[in-house]
N, C-alpha and C positions, 0 to 999 in steps of 0.2 A: 408536503406532501407532493404542492405543484413541483416545486423546485428538483426534488428528488427524480419526479417523472425527466422532466429536463437535462437533467445530468445522466439519467439511462437512455435516454434516448439521443446524447450526443454521445457517449459509447457506444453505442451502439450503429452510431456511422460513423463513427471512427474507426470502431473492428471493418466496416463495409470498407471503408477506404484502406485503410491499411492491408486486407482480404485483393483488394483488386492491385496495389500497388504491388505486392508481394511475389499474388499467383495471378496476376493479368487474367484471370477466370474469378466467375462467382458461383461457387458449390456449398456444397451441404458440408463437405468435408473441410473444404478450405474457410467455411464460418467454421467450424468447431475446433479448428486449431487455433485459429487467430484470436476468438473469444478464449482459448485457453490461454496464452499467452499476456494477455492482455488482465482480462479476469486475475489472472494469477499473480502480474506483477503488482498490481493495485490491491491485492489483497496481502500481500507481501511488504506493503507500503506501509498499511491501516492495520498489521499486526506489530507491526514494529514499532511506530508510533506508540501503540496499547502498550507492548514492553518498558519500551524507555519513558513515557509518561507515568508509569505503575512506580518508579521507583527503585528497578530493577538495578539498572547499573551505578546505583549512587554510591556503593556504600564500595564498588571498584576504583570507582570516577574519586572518591575523597581520599580513600586508601592510597591510591598512587599519587594523587596531588601532594600527600604528606609525605610521601618518601623518597620522591624525585623532584622537589623543590629545594635551591638552597633557604641556606637560615634568613638572610635579608628581604625575602619574596616574601616570607610566610605570610605575612598581614593583607598582602594582595590575592595572596591563594584563597584566604578564607574569606574574602570578598567575592569570590567567585560563583556565582550561581550554578545549582547540581541540574545534571542535565532533567531529571524530572518537574524541573521548574521554567526550562525554555519550551520545552514539548511541552503547553499546555492546552493544545487544541482539540477538539474532539474526533474522535480519531472512528467512531460508531459509524458514521455516515461512508468513511472510506470503506470499511471491513464489508458493509451490506454490498453497496456499489460494486467491489468487487465479487461478491458472493451471488450478486445478481445476476454478472456476465458469466460464471460457472454455471448458475443453474442454467441458462440459456446453452451453454455449451454441452450439458446435458439433456437434456431436450433436444438439442441435436443430432447428439447421435443417438439418441432414442429412435426420432424417425430414419435415420440411416442404416440401422442395422434393423428395422420393423419390415 
């Protein structure tokens, strides 16, 4: 739990630094924009890791390996691991971190439009 809070605070610090670098000023709208970009990218990579580790692309990769490899290399190709076996890291904390950044963006937009 403590580690997640440190990641969240580090991400907020990164958002503030990027906001100051790109906009030159700190405002609520630029915070909402930058947290949308950063949170969206992190959530996208977390969801991509979820899809790949779930085995969605395994059938496509395995069938394309069978079709496009020469006969002399069939044994080597059969020994290759599938993408779901390669991407076996936890993806839930990455998705949660991205969604928490998007939640902060929504809160900032609520304060802005209030």
